[in-house]
C-alpha positions as CSV (number, residue, x, y, z in Angstrom):
1,X,-9.6,42.9,6.4
2,X,-6.0,41.2,6.2
3,X,-6.5,38.1,7.7
4,X,-10.0,37.6,5.2
5,X,-7.2,38.2,2.5
6,X,-4.8,35.9,3.6
7,X,-7.5,33.0,4.1
8,X,-8.6,33.6,0.3
9,X,-5.0,33.3,-0.3
10,X,-4.6,30.2,1.0
11,X,-7.6,28.6,-0.3
12,X,-6.3,29.8,-3.7
13,X,-3.0,28.0,-2.9
14,X,-4.9,24.7,-2.2
15,X,-7.0,24.9,-5.4
16,X,-4.0,25.5,-7.3
17,X,-2.2,22.6,-5.7
18,X,-5.1,20.2,-6.4
19,X,-5.3,21.4,-10.0
20,X,-1.7,20.7,-10.9
21,X,-2.5,17.1,-9.4
22,X,-5.5,17.0,-11.6
23,X,-3.7,17.8,-14.8
24,X,-1.0,15.2,-14.5
25,X,-1.8,11.5,-14.2
26,X,-0.6,10.5,-10.5
27,X,1.9,7.3,-10.7
28,X,2.5,7.1,-7.2
29,X,2.1,4.7,-4.5
30,X,-0.1,4.9,-1.4
31,X,0.6,7.6,1.1
32,X,2.4,5.7,4.0
33,X,0.8,6.7,7.3
34,X,4.0,7.6,9.3
35,X,3.4,7.8,13.0
36,X,1.4,5.6,15.4
37,X,-1.1,8.2,16.3
38,X,-1.9,9.2,12.6
39,X,-2.1,5.0,11.7
40,X,-4.5,4.8,14.4
41,X,-6.7,8.1,13.1
42,X,-7.7,6.2,10.1
43,X,-4.0,7.1,8.3
44,X,-5.0,11.0,8.6
45,X,-2.6,13.4,9.4
46,X,-2.4,16.2,7.0
47,X,-4.1,18.6,9.1
48,X,-4.1,17.0,12.5
49,X,-0.3,16.1,13.2
50,X,1.4,18.8,15.7
51,X,4.4,17.2,16.3
52,X,7.7,16.6,14.6
53,X,6.4,13.9,12.0
54,X,4.7,17.4,10.2
55,X,8.0,17.3,8.4
56,X,6.4,14.4,6.5
57,X,2.8,15.0,6.7
58,X,2.6,18.4,5.9
59,X,5.5,21.2,6.7
60,X,3.0,23.9,7.1
61,X,2.1,22.9,10.5
62,X,5.7,22.9,11.9
63,X,4.9,26.9,13.2
64,X,1.6,26.4,14.4
65,X,0.3,25.9,18.1
66,X,-1.8,22.8,19.0
67,X,-5.4,23.3,17.7
68,X,-7.4,24.6,20.6
69,X,-5.1,23.5,23.3
70,X,-4.6,25.8,26.0
71,X,-0.9,26.2,27.3
72,X,0.5,24.2,30.1
73,X,1.7,25.8,33.8
74,X,5.5,26.2,33.4
75,X,7.7,26.6,36.6
76,X,8.0,30.4,36.2
77,X,4.0,31.0,36.2
78,X,2.6,31.8,39.4
79,X,-0.8,32.8,40.3
80,X,0.3,35.3,43.0
81,X,-0.5,33.4,46.4
82,X,3.1,31.7,46.5
83,X,1.9,28.1,46.7
84,X,3.5,27.2,43.6
85,X,0.0,25.4,42.6
86,X,1.0,24.7,38.9
87,X,-3.2,24.0,37.8
88,X,-4.1,27.1,39.6
89,X,-1.2,29.0,37.5
90,X,-2.5,27.4,34.4
91,X,-6.0,28.5,35.3
92,X,-5.0,32.2,35.7
93,X,-3.2,32.2,32.3
94,X,-6.1,30.9,30.9
95,X,-8.4,33.7,32.3
96,X,-6.4,36.4,30.5
97,X,-8.5,39.1,28.5
98,X,-8.7,39.1,24.7
99,X,-6.2,42.3,24.8
100,X,-3.6,40.4,27.2
101,X,-3.8,37.5,25.2
102,X,-3.0,39.6,21.8
103,X,-0.2,41.0,23.7
104,X,0.9,37.8,24.6
105,X,0.9,36.2,21.7
106,X,2.8,38.8,19.7
107,X,6.2,38.5,21.9
108,X,9.0,36.8,20.0
109,X,9.1,33.9,22.6
110,X,5.5,34.7,24.4
111,X,3.7,32.1,21.7
112,X,5.4,29.6,22.8
113,X,5.2,30.0,26.4
114,X,3.5,26.8,27.9
115,X,3.8,25.0,25.1
116,X,6.7,22.4,23.8
117,X,9.3,23.8,21.3
118,X,11.6,20.8,21.1
119,X,10.0,17.7,19.9
120,X,12.3,14.2,18.8
121,X,10.4,11.5,17.1
122,X,11.1,7.9,16.3
123,X,8.5,6.3,14.7
124,X,8.1,2.8,12.9
125,X,5.5,1.4,10.8
126,X,4.8,-1.5,8.6
127,X,1.4,-2.4,6.7
128,X,0.6,-5.4,4.3
129,X,-2.5,-5.0,2.1
130,X,-3.8,-8.0,-0.3
131,X,-6.1,-6.5,-2.8
132,X,-9.0,-8.1,-4.7
133,X,-9.2,-12.1,-4.2
134,X,-5.2,-12.7,-4.8
135,X,-5.2,-15.1,-1.7
136,X,-8.2,-17.1,-2.5
137,X,-7.0,-17.6,-6.4
138,X,-3.6,-18.6,-5.0
139,X,-5.3,-21.1,-2.3
140,X,-7.4,-22.5,-5.1
141,X,-4.4,-23.2,-7.5
142,X,-2.4,-24.6,-4.2
143,X,-5.6,-27.0,-3.5
144,X,-5.9,-27.9,-7.3
145,X,-2.0,-28.7,-7.3
146,X,-2.3,-31.0,-4.2
147,X,-5.7,-32.7,-5.2
148,X,-4.9,-33.2,-8.7
149,X,-1.6,-34.6,-8.3
150,X,0.0,-32.4,-11.0
151,X,3.5,-34.0,-10.5
152,X,2.0,-37.5,-10.8
153,X,0.1,-36.4,-13.9
154,X,3.3,-35.1,-15.5
155,X,5.1,-37.9,-14.6
156,X,2.4,-40.5,-16.2
157,X,2.3,-38.1,-19.6
158,X,5.9,-38.5,-19.9
159,X,5.9,-42.5,-20.0
160,X,6.4,-44.5,-22.7
161,X,3.8,-45.3,-24.0
162,X,1.9,-42.6,-21.9
163,X,-0.5,-43.7,-19.0
164,X,-2.3,-40.4,-18.7
165,X,-6.0,-40.8,-17.8
166,X,-9.0,-38.9,-18.9
167,X,-9.3,-37.5,-15.3
168,X,-5.5,-36.6,-15.5
169,X,-6.0,-34.4,-18.7
170,X,-9.1,-32.9,-17.2
171,X,-6.9,-31.7,-14.0
172,X,-4.1,-30.2,-16.5
173,X,-7.0,-28.4,-18.3
174,X,-8.2,-26.9,-14.9
175,X,-4.7,-26.3,-14.0
176,X,-4.4,-23.8,-16.8
177,X,-7.8,-22.2,-16.1
178,X,-6.9,-21.3,-12.6
179,X,-3.4,-20.0,-13.5
180,X,-5.5,-17.7,-15.9
181,X,-7.7,-16.7,-13.1
182,X,-4.7,-14.9,-11.3
183,X,-4.4,-12.2,-13.8
184,X,-7.3,-10.5,-12.3
185,X,-7.0,-11.8,-8.9
186,X,-5.5,-8.7,-7.3
187,X,-2.0,-7.8,-5.9
188,X,0.3,-7.7,-2.6
189,X,1.8,-4.4,-1.6
190,X,3.7,-4.0,1.4
191,X,5.2,-0.7,3.3
192,X,7.9,-0.3,5.7
193,X,8.5,3.4,7.2
194,X,10.2,4.8,10.1
195,X,13.2,7.5,11.1
196,X,14.1,9.7,13.2
197,X,11.9,13.4,13.4
198,X,13.2,16.5,15.2
199,X,11.4,19.9,15.1
200,X,12.2,23.4,17.0
201,X,9.4,25.7,16.4
202,X,9.0,26.0,12.8
203,X,11.9,24.3,11.9
204,X,12.4,20.5,11.3
205,X,14.9,18.1,10.6
206,X,14.9,14.3,9.6
207,X,16.3,11.1,8.6
208,X,13.9,8.5,7.5
209,X,13.1,5.8,5.2
210,X,10.1,4.6,3.2
211,X,9.8,1.4,1.6
212,X,7.3,-0.1,-0.9
213,X,7.1,-3.3,-2.6
214,X,4.5,-5.0,-4.8
215,X,3.7,-8.2,-6.3
216,X,1.5,-8.9,-9.1
217,X,0.8,-11.9,-11.1
218,X,2.2,-12.4,-14.5
219,X,0.3,-15.0,-16.6
220,X,2.5,-17.0,-18.8
221,X,0.0,-19.5,-20.4
222,X,1.1,-19.5,-23.8
223,X,4.6,-20.2,-23.1
224,X,7.2,-23.1,-24.4
225,X,4.9,-25.6,-22.5
226,X,3.7,-28.8,-23.7
227,X,1.1,-31.8,-22.1
228,X,4.5,-34.0,-21.9
229,X,8.0,-33.4,-23.2
230,X,8.2,-37.1,-24.8
231,X,4.8,-37.9,-25.9
232,X,3.2,-36.5,-28.9
233,X,-0.6,-35.4,-28.7
234,X,-1.7,-38.4,-30.9
235,X,-0.1,-40.7,-28.1
236,X,-1.7,-38.6,-25.5
237,X,-5.1,-38.7,-27.1
238,X,-4.8,-42.8,-27.6
239,X,-3.9,-43.2,-24.0
240,X,-6.9,-41.2,-23.4
241,X,-9.2,-42.8,-25.7
242,X,-7.6,-46.3,-26.3
243,X,-11.2,-47.6,-27.9
244,X,-11.6,-44.2,-30.1
245,X,-15.1,-44.3,-28.0
246,X,-15.2,-40.6,-27.0
247,X,-18.3,-38.7,-28.5
248,X,-17.4,-35.2,-30.3
249,X,-17.8,-31.9,-28.0
250,X,-21.1,-31.0,-27.4
251,X,-21.1,-27.2,-26.6
252,X,-20.2,-24.7,-29.1
253,X,-17.1,-23.5,-27.2
254,X,-15.9,-27.4,-27.4
255,X,-16.9,-27.6,-31.3
256,X,-14.8,-24.1,-31.7
257,X,-11.9,-25.3,-29.9
258,X,-11.9,-28.5,-31.8
259,X,-11.8,-26.5,-35.0
260,X,-9.0,-24.6,-33.5
261,X,-7.1,-27.4,-33.2
262,X,-7.4,-28.9,-35.9
263,X,-6.5,-25.6,-37.8
264,X,-3.4,-25.7,-35.9
265,X,-2.4,-29.1,-37.0
266,X,-3.7,-31.1,-34.8
267,X,-5.1,-34.8,-36.2
268,X,-9.3,-35.1,-36.2
269,X,-9.3,-37.7,-33.6
270,X,-6.9,-36.0,-30.9
271,X,-8.8,-32.6,-31.4
272,X,-12.1,-34.5,-30.7
273,X,-10.8,-36.1,-27.8
274,X,-9.1,-33.2,-26.3
275,X,-12.0,-30.7,-27.2
276,X,-14.6,-33.2,-25.4
277,X,-12.6,-33.7,-22.4
278,X,-11.8,-30.1,-21.8
279,X,-15.6,-29.1,-22.1
280,X,-16.1,-31.7,-19.7
281,X,-13.6,-30.4,-16.8
282,X,-16.0,-27.3,-15.9
283,X,-14.1,-24.4,-17.0
284,X,-14.9,-21.8,-19.5
285,X,-13.5,-23.2,-22.5
286,X,-14.9,-20.2,-24.7
287,X,-12.1,-18.1,-22.9
288,X,-9.4,-17.3,-26.1
289,X,-6.6,-17.0,-23.7
290,X,-7.4,-20.5,-22.3
291,X,-8.0,-22.0,-26.0
292,X,-4.7,-20.6,-27.2
293,X,-2.4,-22.1,-24.0
294,X,-4.3,-25.7,-24.7
295,X,-3.6,-25.4,-28.6
296,X,0.0,-24.6,-27.8
297,X,0.5,-27.3,-25.5
298,X,-0.8,-30.0,-27.9
299,X,1.5,-28.6,-30.5
300,X,4.6,-28.8,-28.5
301,X,3.8,-32.3,-27.0
302,X,6.4,-34.5,-28.1
303,X,8.4,-32.0,-29.9
304,X,11.5,-32.2,-27.9
305,X,11.8,-28.6,-27.3
306,X,9.1,-28.2,-24.8
307,X,9.1,-28.3,-21.0
308,X,6.6,-30.3,-19.2
309,X,3.3,-28.3,-17.6
310,X,5.0,-28.1,-14.2
311,X,7.5,-25.9,-15.8
312,X,5.0,-23.1,-16.7
313,X,6.5,-19.9,-16.1
314,X,3.4,-18.1,-14.9
315,X,4.3,-16.4,-11.3
316,X,4.3,-13.1,-9.9
317,X,6.5,-9.7,-10.5
318,X,8.1,-8.4,-7.7
319,X,9.5,-4.9,-7.8
320,X,10.7,-2.8,-4.3
321,X,11.7,1.0,-3.6
322,X,13.6,2.0,-0.4
323,X,14.4,5.7,0.0
324,X,16.8,7.1,2.7
325,X,15.7,10.8,3.1
326,X,17.4,13.8,4.7
327,X,15.0,16.2,5.0
328,X,15.2,19.9,6.2
329,X,11.6,21.6,6.7
330,X,10.8,25.2,7.0
331,X,7.4,26.6,7.9
332,X,6.1,30.1,8.0
333,X,2.6,31.2,9.4
334,X,0.8,34.8,8.6
335,X,-1.8,36.6,10.6
336,X,-1.7,35.0,14.0
337,X,-1.8,31.3,12.4
338,X,-4.9,31.8,10.1
339,X,-2.4,30.8,7.0
340,X,0.6,29.0,7.2
341,X,3.2,27.5,4.3
342,X,5.9,24.8,4.7
343,X,8.3,23.3,2.3
344,X,10.8,20.5,2.7
345,X,13.7,19.9,0.3
346,X,15.3,16.6,0.9
347,X,18.2,14.2,-0.3
348,X,17.0,10.9,-1.3
349,X,19.2,7.6,-1.6
350,X,17.0,5.3,-3.4
351,X,17.4,1.5,-3.8
352,X,15.6,-1.0,-6.2
353,X,14.8,-4.2,-6.6
354,X,13.1,-6.7,-9.2
355,X,12.5,-10.3,-9.4
356,X,10.2,-12.9,-11.1
357,X,8.6,-15.5,-8.9
358,X,7.3,-18.9,-10.3
359,X,4.4,-20.2,-8.8
360,X,4.7,-23.8,-9.6
361,X,8.3,-23.7,-8.2
362,X,6.7,-22.2,-4.9
363,X,3.6,-24.1,-4.4
364,X,5.8,-27.6,-5.5
365,X,8.3,-26.7,-2.8
366,X,11.2,-26.1,-5.7
367,X,12.3,-23.1,-4.7
368,X,12.6,-22.0,-0.8
369,X,11.6,-18.4,0.9
370,X,15.5,-18.3,1.2
371,X,16.2,-18.9,-2.5
372,X,13.3,-16.2,-3.2
373,X,15.3,-13.3,-1.1
374,X,18.8,-14.1,-2.4
375,X,17.8,-13.7,-6.0
376,X,16.0,-10.5,-5.1
377,X,18.7,-9.0,-3.1
378,X,21.3,-9.7,-6.0
379,X,19.1,-7.3,-8.1
380,X,19.7,-4.4,-6.0
381,X,20.5,-1.0,-7.4
382,X,21.1,2.4,-5.8
383,X,20.2,6.0,-7.1
384,X,20.7,9.6,-5.4
385,X,18.2,12.0,-6.0
386,X,16.5,15.2,-4.7
387,X,12.8,15.7,-3.9
388,X,10.8,18.3,-2.6
389,X,7.8,18.3,-0.4
390,X,5.3,21.5,0.2
391,X,2.0,22.1,2.3
392,X,-0.3,24.5,3.6
393,X,-2.7,24.9,6.2
394,X,-5.5,27.3,7.2
395,X,-6.7,28.0,10.5
396,X,-9.8,30.1,10.2
397,X,-11.2,29.5,13.7
398,X,-9.1,28.0,16.9
399,X,-11.0,24.8,16.4
400,X,-10.6,24.2,13.0
401,X,-7.6,23.6,10.5
402,X,-7.6,22.6,6.9
403,X,-4.6,21.4,5.1
404,X,-3.0,20.2,2.0
405,X,0.2,18.7,0.9
406,X,2.2,17.6,-2.4
407,X,5.2,15.1,-1.9
408,X,8.0,14.3,-4.3
409,X,6.7,17.3,-6.2
410,X,9.6,17.1,-8.6
411,X,9.1,13.2,-9.6
412,X,12.1,11.4,-8.6
413,X,13.2,8.7,-10.6
414,X,15.0,5.6,-9.7
415,X,17.0,3.2,-11.5
416,X,16.6,-0.7,-11.8
417,X,19.8,-2.8,-12.3
418,X,20.8,-3.8,-16.0
419,X,17.7,-1.7,-17.0
420,X,16.5,1.0,-19.0
421,X,13.5,0.8,-16.7
422,X,13.0,3.0,-13.5
423,X,11.0,3.5,-10.8
424,X,9.1,6.6,-11.0
425,X,8.0,8.2,-7.3
426,X,5.2,10.6,-8.8
427,X,3.7,13.2,-6.6
428,X,1.4,12.3,-3.7
429,X,-1.6,15.1,-3.6
430,X,-3.6,15.1,-0.1
431,X,-5.9,17.0,2.1
432,X,-7.1,16.6,5.6
433,X,-9.4,18.4,8.1
434,X,-9.0,18.6,11.7
435,X,-11.6,19.6,14.2
436,X,-10.9,20.0,18.0
437,X,-14.7,21.5,19.5
438,X,-12.9,20.7,22.9
439,X,-9.3,20.6,24.2
440,X,-9.6,16.6,24.9
441,X,-11.0,15.5,21.7
442,X,-10.2,15.6,17.8
443,X,-11.9,14.6,14.9
444,X,-10.0,14.6,11.8
445,X,-10.0,13.0,8.0
446,X,-7.9,12.8,5.2
447,X,-8.2,11.9,1.6
448,X,-6.1,11.5,-1.4
449,X,-7.0,14.6,-4.0
450,X,-6.3,12.1,-7.0
451,X,-5.7,8.3,-7.5
452,X,-2.1,7.0,-7.4
453,X,-1.2,4.5,-9.8
454,X,1.7,2.3,-8.5
455,X,5.3,1.8,-9.7
456,X,5.7,-1.3,-7.6
457,X,2.6,-2.8,-8.7
458,X,1.9,-1.5,-12.4
459,X,-1.5,-2.4,-12.3
460,X,-2.3,-1.3,-8.8
461,X,-4.4,1.9,-8.4
462,X,-5.4,3.5,-4.7
463,X,-7.3,6.5,-3.6
464,X,-8.1,6.3,0.1
465,X,-10.3,8.2,2.6
466,X,-10.0,8.0,6.3
467,X,-10.4,9.6,9.7
468,X,-10.5,9.1,13.2
469,X,-11.3,10.2,16.7
470,X,-9.2,11.0,19.3
471,X,-9.9,11.5,23.2
472,X,-6.6,13.1,24.7
473,X,-7.0,14.6,28.4
474,X,-4.1,16.4,29.5
475,X,-2.5,17.6,32.3
476,X,0.7,19.4,33.2
477,X,2.9,16.3,33.5
478,X,0.8,13.7,32.4
479,X,-1.6,12.8,29.4
480,X,-3.1,9.8,27.8
481,X,-5.1,9.3,24.6
482,X,-7.0,6.9,22.9
483,X,-7.6,6.8,19.1
484,X,-9.8,5.1,16.7
485,X,-10.7,5.3,13.1
486,X,-10.8,3.6,9.7
487,X,-10.0,3.9,5.8
488,X,-11.2,2.6,2.7
489,X,-9.6,2.5,-0.7
490,X,-12.2,3.8,-3.3
491,X,-10.2,1.9,-5.8
492,X,-10.9,-1.2,-4.7
493,X,-12.7,-2.7,-6.9
494,X,-14.4,-5.8,-5.1
495,X,-18.0,-5.8,-4.8
496,X,-17.5,-6.0,-1.0
497,X,-17.3,-3.0,1.4
498,X,-13.7,-3.7,2.8
499,X,-13.0,-1.1,5.6
500,X,-9.8,-1.2,7.4
501,X,-10.3,-0.5,11.2
502,X,-7.2,1.0,13.0
503,X,-7.0,2.0,16.6
504,X,-4.2,3.0,19.1
505,X,-3.3,4.3,22.6
506,X,-0.6,7.2,23.7
507,X,0.8,8.0,26.9
508,X,2.9,11.0,27.9
509,X,4.8,11.2,31.3
510,X,6.8,14.5,31.5
511,X,8.9,14.9,28.4
512,X,8.5,11.3,27.8
513,X,5.8,10.2,24.7
514,X,5.1,6.6,23.8
515,X,2.0,5.4,21.3
516,X,1.2,2.4,19.6
517,X,-1.2,1.7,16.8
518,X,-2.7,-1.3,14.7
519,X,-4.7,-1.8,11.7
520,X,-6.4,-4.7,10.2
521,X,-9.0,-5.1,7.1
522,X,-12.5,-6.8,8.2
523,X,-12.3,-8.6,4.9
524,X,-10.4,-12.1,6.0
525,X,-9.0,-14.6,3.1
526,X,-8.2,-18.5,3.7
527,X,-4.7,-20.2,2.5
528,X,-3.4,-23.4,3.5
529,X,-5.9,-23.1,6.4
530,X,-4.8,-19.7,8.2
531,X,-7.0,-16.8,8.2
532,X,-5.2,-13.8,6.4
533,X,-6.7,-10.2,6.7
534,X,-6.7,-8.5,3.6
535,X,-4.9,-5.5,5.3
536,X,-2.8,-5.6,8.3
537,X,-0.7,-2.8,9.8
538,X,1.5,-2.1,13.2
539,X,2.7,1.1,14.3
540,X,4.9,2.5,17.1
541,X,6.5,5.7,18.2
542,X,8.5,7.0,20.7
543,X,9.5,10.5,21.6
544,X,10.4,13.3,23.6
545,X,9.0,16.6,23.9
546,X,9.7,19.7,26.3
């Protein structure tokens, strides 16, 4: 009766945790899969994690024995024949009656006999994700800059008199159009995590770092930029149509653009020529933002206050947060591990960075990578905060575990340098299930309970679900593991199915544990002739367990 009540209490806790998440808009980063084993299993670890990294994944797992795993033989175990055969000793223990098993588990130390009580883990993780079509859009813009000779066009437009051709002007129109397309092209996300995790039974201590960086396009079409800083729009029109023979625009969008130019003070013949050539360039001239940008460029040309078109400030905002966390975890189980609860208070030292990168400067080689890094590093600011994580696990059967965790429940905030803006690290809520039908096989699945809205990239939202399969035969002093899985982002706005495939291997020799894993998206994009996967991740872990 008590066990049944504890199960329902645990379920109620999970429901309340989910409701708390649903009642508040989550502005959190993606759930970073700390640990090579978890990355190999499709980023699943809320229910499947059984080592020291439970401090991160779900502190409620700390006091639990491995799911459906028999104990390993110890030196003190003997089957009575005096031969010291460890395998026979283990088999004798596994043949205990139900009454003996229950009595065995009640002892203060007996529960852990044959299982590892001390664990030390050192994981390191890295992942880069490119969402939407941002790489393809940048590649198109890069190709256009090269093929259209934007620098040469700018030089010719600035000569007296201007030497700009009709093809030059159409290239400039396409340049503006390509820049505008970056607005919905996608984002770039980078994550790095690692640290030192120690566990003794239901107690955990960790010092680790998680870092998030985001890159989001910022469109500056209507900036203080003209077609030329010296030549007026009339002079440019004369250069484009010296015989005054171009026809009026032929499409409704072109005719509307001509009217817009005239209303902005552009002469009739210049408005006619610009509108006709713009519609002939093959862009969507009905786009109001493109029309506004071209109109402003026409107005500013030759004003003496405008920059040339290559000075357009369209680029990307970069924001990053790195937290160094000192965490202490406690977990306690009830009714022979049917229900367990865990909590992780932590001290967080956060570092923030923010900068803007101008696309034209990078693609035209006016700004090097070292220049970007130097400007980015100058913007660093540090903040000291307190955080708290909590989790619950339900284990109604010896082969099944359910779990849920909430991270950063108190919404720690970190300051940006010379700004009232803050980097909000709102709660992450995730649930998982792990099934081990036989000791050597585990199937696990995790999913975000609610969507996460990034603070590193303001427009980026994610809600991931993933899982994997592990084959992990184990002997007394040796074990190996083969793992594979995948995850998807339910908030991916692309029309294509873009799963990220994961995999890895593990090895245990005596007390030494080594794991490696990798992940890569099935979606490949190209930039400057190089194939770039939509997501790429690597992870490694070394540890001791005894």
